[in-house]
C-alpha positions as CSV (number, residue, x, y, z in Angstrom):
1,X,86.5,97.3,108.6
2,X,84.0,97.7,105.8
3,X,85.8,100.8,104.4
4,X,89.1,99.0,104.5
5,X,87.8,95.8,102.8
6,X,85.9,97.6,100.0
7,X,88.8,100.0,99.4
8,X,91.2,97.2,99.2
9,X,89.1,95.1,96.8
10,X,88.0,97.9,94.5
11,X,91.5,99.3,94.1
12,X,93.2,95.9,93.7
13,X,90.9,95.0,90.9
14,X,91.0,98.5,89.3
15,X,94.8,98.5,89.3
16,X,95.1,95.4,87.2
17,X,96.1,96.5,83.8
18,X,96.4,100.1,84.9
19,X,99.3,102.3,83.8
20,X,100.9,102.1,87.2
21,X,100.9,98.3,87.0
22,X,102.5,98.6,83.6
23,X,105.0,101.0,85.2
24,X,105.7,98.3,87.8
25,X,106.5,95.8,85.0
26,X,108.7,98.3,83.3
27,X,110.7,99.1,86.4
28,X,111.0,95.4,87.3
29,X,112.3,94.7,83.8
30,X,114.7,97.6,83.8
31,X,116.2,97.5,87.3
32,X,115.7,93.8,88.3
33,X,115.7,94.9,92.0
34,X,112.3,94.0,93.4
35,X,112.8,95.2,97.0
36,X,113.5,98.9,96.3
37,X,110.8,98.9,93.6
38,X,108.2,97.4,96.0
39,X,109.2,99.8,98.8
40,X,109.0,102.8,96.3
41,X,105.5,101.7,95.2
42,X,104.4,101.5,98.8
43,X,105.8,105.0,99.8
44,X,104.4,106.7,96.6
45,X,101.0,105.1,97.0
46,X,100.8,105.9,100.7
47,X,101.6,109.6,100.0
48,X,99.4,109.9,96.9
49,X,96.4,108.1,98.4
50,X,96.9,109.9,101.7
51,X,96.5,113.2,99.9
52,X,93.5,111.8,97.9
53,X,91.9,110.6,101.1
54,X,92.2,114.1,102.6
55,X,90.5,115.6,99.6
56,X,87.7,113.0,99.9
57,X,87.3,113.9,103.6
58,X,87.2,117.6,102.8
59,X,84.6,116.9,100.1
60,X,82.4,114.9,102.5
61,X,82.5,117.7,105.1
62,X,81.8,120.6,102.7
63,X,79.1,119.2,100.5
64,X,75.6,118.4,101.7
65,X,74.6,114.8,102.0
66,X,72.2,114.9,99.1
67,X,74.6,116.5,96.7
68,X,77.4,114.2,98.0
69,X,75.2,111.1,97.3
70,X,74.7,112.2,93.7
71,X,78.4,113.2,93.2
72,X,79.5,109.8,94.6
73,X,77.0,107.8,92.7
74,X,77.9,109.5,89.4
75,X,81.6,109.3,90.2
76,X,81.5,105.5,90.9
77,X,79.5,104.9,87.7
78,X,82.1,107.0,85.8
79,X,84.8,104.9,87.4
80,X,83.0,101.7,86.2
81,X,83.2,103.0,82.6
82,X,86.8,104.2,83.0
83,X,87.9,100.8,84.4
84,X,86.8,99.2,81.2
85,X,89.2,101.4,79.1
86,X,92.7,99.8,79.1
87,X,95.6,102.0,80.0
88,X,98.8,102.4,78.1
89,X,102.1,103.6,79.6
90,X,103.9,106.5,78.0
91,X,107.4,105.2,77.3
92,X,109.0,108.5,78.3
93,X,107.3,108.6,81.7
94,X,110.1,107.0,83.7
95,X,113.3,107.3,81.7
96,X,114.3,110.8,82.9
97,X,114.0,109.8,86.6
98,X,116.8,107.2,86.6
99,X,119.3,109.5,88.3
100,X,117.4,109.1,91.6
101,X,118.3,105.4,92.0
102,X,115.8,102.5,91.9
103,X,113.9,103.5,95.1
104,X,113.8,107.2,94.2
105,X,112.9,106.6,90.6
106,X,110.0,104.3,91.7
107,X,108.7,106.8,94.2
108,X,108.8,109.7,91.8
109,X,107.5,107.8,88.8
110,X,104.7,106.1,90.7
111,X,103.6,109.3,92.5
112,X,103.4,111.2,89.2
113,X,101.8,108.3,87.3
114,X,99.1,108.0,90.0
115,X,98.1,111.7,89.8
116,X,94.6,111.8,88.3
117,X,94.7,108.0,87.8
118,X,91.5,106.0,88.3
119,X,92.8,104.5,91.6
120,X,93.5,108.0,93.0
121,X,90.1,109.2,91.9
122,X,88.6,106.1,93.5
123,X,90.4,106.9,96.8
124,X,88.9,110.4,96.8
125,X,85.4,108.9,96.3
126,X,85.9,106.1,98.8
127,X,87.2,108.6,101.4
128,X,84.2,110.9,100.8
129,X,81.8,107.9,101.0
130,X,83.2,106.3,104.2
131,X,84.5,109.3,106.0
132,X,87.2,107.0,107.5
133,X,90.5,108.3,106.2
134,X,92.8,105.7,107.8
135,X,90.8,102.7,106.7
136,X,90.4,104.0,103.1
137,X,94.0,105.0,102.6
138,X,95.3,101.8,104.1
139,X,92.8,99.8,102.1
140,X,93.7,101.5,98.8
141,X,97.4,101.2,99.5
142,X,97.1,97.5,100.3
143,X,95.0,97.1,97.1
144,X,97.7,98.8,95.1
145,X,100.3,96.5,96.7
146,X,98.2,93.4,96.0
147,X,98.1,94.3,92.3
148,X,101.6,95.6,91.9
149,X,103.9,93.3,94.0
150,X,103.0,90.3,91.8
151,X,103.7,92.4,88.7
152,X,107.2,93.3,90.1
153,X,108.0,89.7,91.2
154,X,106.4,87.7,88.5
155,X,106.2,90.2,85.6
156,X,105.1,88.7,82.3
157,X,104.0,85.4,83.8
158,X,101.1,87.1,85.6
159,X,100.1,89.2,82.6
160,X,99.9,86.1,80.4
161,X,97.9,84.0,82.9
162,X,95.3,86.6,84.1
163,X,92.4,87.8,81.9
164,X,92.6,91.6,82.0
165,X,89.2,91.8,80.4
166,X,87.6,89.7,83.2
167,X,89.4,91.6,86.0
168,X,88.4,94.9,84.5
169,X,84.8,93.7,84.2
170,X,84.7,92.7,87.8
171,X,86.2,96.0,88.9
172,X,83.7,97.9,86.7
173,X,80.9,95.9,88.2
174,X,82.0,96.7,91.7
175,X,82.2,100.5,90.9
176,X,78.8,100.3,89.2
177,X,77.3,98.6,92.3
178,X,78.8,101.2,94.6
179,X,77.4,104.0,92.3
180,X,73.9,102.5,92.2
181,X,73.9,102.0,96.0
182,X,75.0,105.6,96.5
183,X,72.3,106.9,94.1
184,X,69.6,104.8,95.7
185,X,70.9,105.9,99.1
186,X,71.4,102.3,100.3
187,X,74.2,103.0,102.7
188,X,73.9,99.9,104.8
189,X,75.3,97.6,102.0
190,X,78.6,99.5,101.6
């Protein structure tokens, strides 16, 4: 349960203001069909984070515990810094995918946008840390949905009401705490 809750919280906060959340807003504004957009986000995230979780599991099995502890600690600290850097969406990222319909466009655009994104990297690190693939992937997927469904449904209203700087600060703090706990080998907390 711990892996699920931490994964959900960290990714939900890290996703706010992320390029894939901006992509959610763009798709919602363009297509005005929330159900296939939300379904596409779910499918793309589940596939992408499933693969990232498998990579994290592989890393935890093939790297010794001391090296893994340092890799995870430094990775989480790097994620803390990365979270403080606002993302911008490349305007050309989703326009060429329109021929696949709303659902297909969302799946393809989201899957591609998530490659190498901070939430995908976080999923790799969380899967390596917890060695519980199902809980981590479900947690990170739910975290993505918690951040992106309101963006699809409420769009600009949410962006105007929520302080992105505060949310990014909280997410960065969570990553920093996870990094420090890993470096200090305090596994019982997270």
